[in-house]
C-alpha positions in Angstrom: -1.2 -9.2 16.3 0.8 -7.4 18.9 4.5 -8.1 19.3 6.1 -8.8 22.7 9.2 -6.9 23.7 11.3 -9.9 23.0 9.8 -10.3 19.5 10.3 -6.6 18.7 14.0 -6.8 19.8 14.6 -9.9 17.8 12.9 -8.5 14.7 15.2 -5.5 14.8 18.4 -7.7 14.8 17.7 -10.2 12.0 17.4 -9.7 8.3 13.9 -10.0 6.8 13.5 -12.8 4.3 12.3 -12.3 0.8 9.0 -14.0 1.8 8.5 -11.6 4.7 9.2 -8.6 2.5 6.9 -9.9 -0.3 4.0 -10.6 2.2 4.4 -7.1 3.8 4.2 -5.5 0.4 1.2 -7.5 -0.6 -0.6 -6.5 2.6 -0.1 -2.8 1.6 -1.0 -3.2 -2.1 -4.0 -5.6 -2.2 -7.4 -4.4 -0.8 -8.0 -7.8 0.9 -11.5 -6.9 2.4 -12.8 -5.8 -1.0 -11.3 -8.9 -2.7 -12.8 -11.3 -0.2 -16.2 -9.6 -0.5 -16.0 -10.0 -4.2 -15.0 -13.7 -4.1 -17.1 -14.9 -1.1 -20.5 -15.2 -2.9 -19.0 -17.7 -5.4 -16.8 -19.6 -2.9 -18.3 -23.0 -1.9 -19.4 -23.4 1.7 -18.9 -26.5 3.8 -21.7 -29.0 4.3 -24.2 -30.8 2.1 -24.7 -29.3 -1.4 -28.3 -28.4 -2.4 
């Protein structure tokens, strides 16, 4: 997602919350695509079973 100029200016002035810091660190540490590929075959799909 691309930030607008207003968003970028606002982000520079306010303190980041613990939640924002945590989520940013998780995005860097966790290989999300590999994790989702591992889980996806076992995750139930929507619709009628069987």
